C-alpha positions as CSV (number, residue, x, y, z in Angstrom):
1,M,20.6,-4.8,7.2
2,S,17.4,-6.6,8.8
3,K,14.7,-8.3,6.7
4,R,12.5,-5.5,7.3
5,D,14.9,-3.0,6.0
6,D,15.6,-5.3,2.9
7,L,12.1,-5.5,2.2
8,I,11.7,-1.4,2.4
9,V,14.3,-1.5,-0.4
10,K,12.1,-3.6,-2.5
11,Y,9.1,-1.4,-1.6
12,K,10.9,1.8,-2.6
13,E,12.2,0.3,-6.1
14,Q,8.6,-0.5,-7.0
15,L,7.2,3.1,-6.1
16,E,9.7,4.3,-8.0
17,K,9.0,2.3,-11.1
18,A,5.6,3.5,-10.5
19,G,6.6,7.1,-10.7
20,V,6.1,7.7,-6.8
21,K,8.4,10.4,-5.3
22,V,9.4,8.4,-2.0
23,N,9.3,9.9,1.5
24,D,11.4,7.2,3.3
25,E,10.5,7.9,7.0
26,L,6.7,7.7,5.7
27,L,7.3,4.5,3.7
28,T,9.1,3.0,6.9
29,K,6.4,3.8,9.2
30,V,3.5,2.4,6.5
31,T,5.7,-0.8,6.5
32,I,6.1,-1.1,10.3
33,G,1.9,-0.6,10.4
34,C,1.5,-3.4,8.2
35,G,3.1,-5.9,11.1
36,P,4.1,-9.2,10.4
37,S,2.1,-9.6,7.3
38,I,5.0,-8.0,5.2
39,Y,6.5,-11.7,5.9
40,N,4.0,-13.9,4.7
41,K,4.0,-14.3,1.2
42,D,0.4,-14.2,0.3
43,A,-0.5,-11.4,2.7
44,A,2.4,-9.2,1.8
45,T,0.8,-8.7,-1.4
46,V,-2.3,-7.3,-2.8
47,A,-4.2,-9.0,-5.7
48,C,-5.8,-6.5,-7.7
49,S,-7.9,-9.1,-9.5
50,Q,-9.7,-10.2,-6.6
51,E,-12.5,-8.2,-5.3
52,S,-12.4,-9.7,-1.8
53,E,-8.8,-8.4,-1.3
54,L,-9.7,-5.1,-2.7
55,A,-12.8,-4.7,-0.2
56,T,-10.2,-5.8,2.6
57,V,-8.1,-3.1,1.7
58,K,-10.8,-0.5,1.4
59,N,-12.3,-1.6,4.9
60,N,-9.3,-2.3,7.1
61,Y,-7.1,0.1,5.6
62,L,-8.7,3.0,4.0
63,I,-12.0,3.0,6.7
64,K,-10.6,1.6,9.6
65,K,-6.8,2.8,9.8
66,L,-7.1,6.2,7.7
67,G,-10.7,7.1,9.0
68,L,-12.1,7.7,5.6
69,A,-15.9,7.5,4.9
70,D,-17.0,4.8,2.5
71,G,-17.9,6.0,-1.2
72,P,-17.0,5.8,-4.7
73,K,-13.8,7.7,-4.3
74,L,-12.0,4.8,-2.4
75,D,-12.9,2.4,-4.7
76,A,-11.6,4.8,-7.6
77,A,-8.3,5.5,-5.6
78,I,-7.8,1.5,-5.3
79,K,-8.2,1.0,-9.0
80,S,-5.9,4.0,-9.7
81,V,-3.3,2.5,-7.6
82,C,-3.5,-0.9,-9.3
83,E,-3.1,0.7,-12.8
84,K,-0.2,3.1,-11.4
85,I,1.9,-0.2,-10.2
86,G,0.9,-2.1,-13.7
87,S,-0.7,-5.1,-14.4
88,S,2.5,-6.5,-15.6
89,V,3.8,-6.2,-12.0
90,K,3.2,-9.9,-10.2
91,N,3.5,-8.8,-6.9
92,K,2.0,-5.7,-5.7
93,Y,3.1,-5.1,-2.3
94,R,1.0,-4.4,0.6
95,A,3.0,-2.0,2.0
96,V,3.5,0.1,-1.5
97,F,-0.2,-0.2,-2.1
98,Y,-0.7,1.4,1.4
99,Y,1.6,3.9,0.7
100,M,0.1,5.2,-2.5
101,L,-3.3,5.2,-0.8
102,C,-2.0,7.2,2.1
103,V,-0.5,9.7,-0.2
104,E,-3.3,9.9,-2.3
105,F,-5.5,11.1,0.3
106,G,-3.2,13.3,2.3
107,K,-3.4,10.9,5.3
108,E,0.4,11.1,6.4
109,S,-0.7,12.3,9.6
110,V,-1.8,9.0,10.6
111,Y,1.9,7.6,10.6
112,K,3.1,10.9,12.9
Protein backbone atom coordinates (compact mmCIF):
# COMPACT_ATOMS: atom_id res chain seq x y z
CA MET A 1 0.00 0.00 0.00
CA SER A 2 1.09 3.55 -0.67
CA LYS A 3 1.55 6.15 2.04
CA ARG A 4 -1.71 7.80 0.92
CA ASP A 5 -3.57 4.48 1.17
CA ASP A 6 -2.25 4.04 4.72
CA LEU A 7 -3.54 7.51 5.62
CA ILE A 8 -6.95 6.79 4.08
CA VAL A 9 -7.24 3.75 6.36
CA LYS A 10 -6.55 6.03 9.38
CA TYR A 11 -9.09 8.57 8.13
CA LYS A 12 -11.74 5.90 7.67
CA GLU A 13 -11.16 4.66 11.23
CA GLN A 14 -11.55 8.20 12.62
CA LEU A 15 -14.75 8.72 10.62
CA GLU A 16 -16.22 5.43 11.82
CA LYS A 17 -15.37 6.27 15.45
CA ALA A 18 -17.28 9.53 14.95
CA GLY A 19 -20.29 7.51 13.79
CA VAL A 20 -20.00 8.46 10.11
CA LYS A 21 -20.88 5.99 7.36
CA VAL A 22 -17.95 6.18 4.94
CA ASN A 23 -18.12 6.35 1.16
CA ASP A 24 -14.65 5.04 0.27
CA GLU A 25 -14.61 6.65 -3.18
CA LEU A 26 -15.51 10.09 -1.80
CA LEU A 27 -12.99 9.78 1.04
CA THR A 28 -10.26 8.98 -1.49
CA LYS A 29 -11.21 11.98 -3.65
CA VAL A 30 -11.34 14.34 -0.65
CA THR A 31 -7.93 13.04 0.48
CA ILE A 32 -6.44 13.60 -2.97
CA GLY A 33 -8.00 17.07 -2.99
CA CYS A 34 -6.09 17.95 0.17
CA GLY A 35 -2.90 17.60 -1.84
CA PRO A 36 0.50 17.34 -0.17
CA SER A 37 -0.79 18.85 3.07
CA ILE A 38 -1.75 15.35 4.26
CA TYR A 39 1.95 14.49 4.51
CA ASN A 40 2.84 17.54 6.64
CA LYS A 41 2.29 16.85 10.33
CA ASP A 42 0.99 20.36 11.11
CA ALA A 43 -1.07 20.89 7.94
CA ALA A 44 -2.58 17.39 8.06
CA THR A 45 -4.69 18.21 11.10
CA VAL A 46 -7.25 20.83 12.09
CA ALA A 47 -6.98 22.51 15.49
CA CYS A 48 -10.50 23.24 16.68
CA SER A 49 -9.14 25.47 19.44
CA GLN A 50 -7.51 27.90 16.98
CA GLU A 51 -9.85 30.48 15.49
CA SER A 52 -7.41 31.22 12.65
CA GLU A 53 -7.39 27.55 11.70
CA LEU A 54 -11.19 27.39 11.64
CA ALA A 55 -11.30 30.58 9.54
CA THR A 56 -8.95 28.91 7.05
CA VAL A 57 -11.23 25.87 6.83
CA LYS A 58 -14.22 28.14 6.28
CA ASN A 59 -12.61 30.42 3.68
CA ASN A 60 -10.42 28.00 1.75
CA TYR A 61 -12.61 24.92 1.85
CA LEU A 62 -16.25 25.78 2.43
CA ILE A 63 -16.34 29.05 0.49
CA LYS A 64 -13.66 28.61 -2.21
CA LYS A 65 -13.71 24.83 -2.80
CA LEU A 66 -17.35 23.97 -2.11
CA GLY A 67 -18.72 27.31 -3.30
CA LEU A 68 -20.86 28.01 -0.24
CA ALA A 69 -21.98 31.48 0.81
CA ASP A 70 -20.50 32.82 4.03
CA GLY A 71 -22.84 32.82 6.98
CA PRO A 72 -23.55 31.42 10.44
CA LYS A 73 -24.38 27.97 8.99
CA LEU A 74 -20.73 27.50 8.03
CA ASP A 75 -19.47 28.30 11.53
CA ALA A 76 -22.13 26.03 13.05
CA ALA A 77 -21.12 23.16 10.76
CA ILE A 78 -17.44 23.54 11.63
CA LYS A 79 -18.28 23.55 15.35
CA SER A 80 -20.48 20.48 14.85
CA VAL A 81 -17.66 18.56 13.15
CA CYS A 82 -15.28 19.46 16.00
CA GLU A 83 -17.83 18.06 18.47
CA LYS A 84 -18.57 14.91 16.44
CA ILE A 85 -14.89 14.00 16.19
CA GLY A 86 -14.55 14.77 19.90
CA SER A 87 -12.37 16.94 22.06
CA SER A 88 -10.47 13.87 23.27
CA VAL A 89 -9.18 13.23 19.73
CA LYS A 90 -5.88 15.08 19.50
CA ASN A 91 -5.34 14.68 15.75
CA LYS A 92 -8.43 15.75 13.84
CA TYR A 93 -7.32 14.89 10.34
CA ARG A 94 -7.98 17.55 7.70
CA ALA A 95 -9.28 15.00 5.17
CA VAL A 96 -11.74 13.68 7.78
CA PHE A 97 -12.83 17.21 8.62
CA TYR A 98 -13.34 18.09 4.95
CA TYR A 99 -15.15 14.82 4.26
CA MET A 100 -17.62 15.46 7.07
CA LEU A 101 -18.24 19.05 5.93
CA CYS A 102 -18.67 17.95 2.32
CA VAL A 103 -21.33 15.41 3.33
CA GLU A 104 -22.95 17.86 5.77
CA PHE A 105 -23.60 20.32 2.95
CA GLY A 106 -24.40 17.70 0.29
CA LYS A 107 -21.52 18.85 -1.90
CA GLU A 108 -20.24 15.42 -2.96
CA SER A 109 -20.73 16.48 -6.59
CA VAL A 110 -17.68 18.77 -6.26
CA TYR A 111 -15.55 15.61 -6.30
CA LYS A 112 -17.20 13.86 -9.26
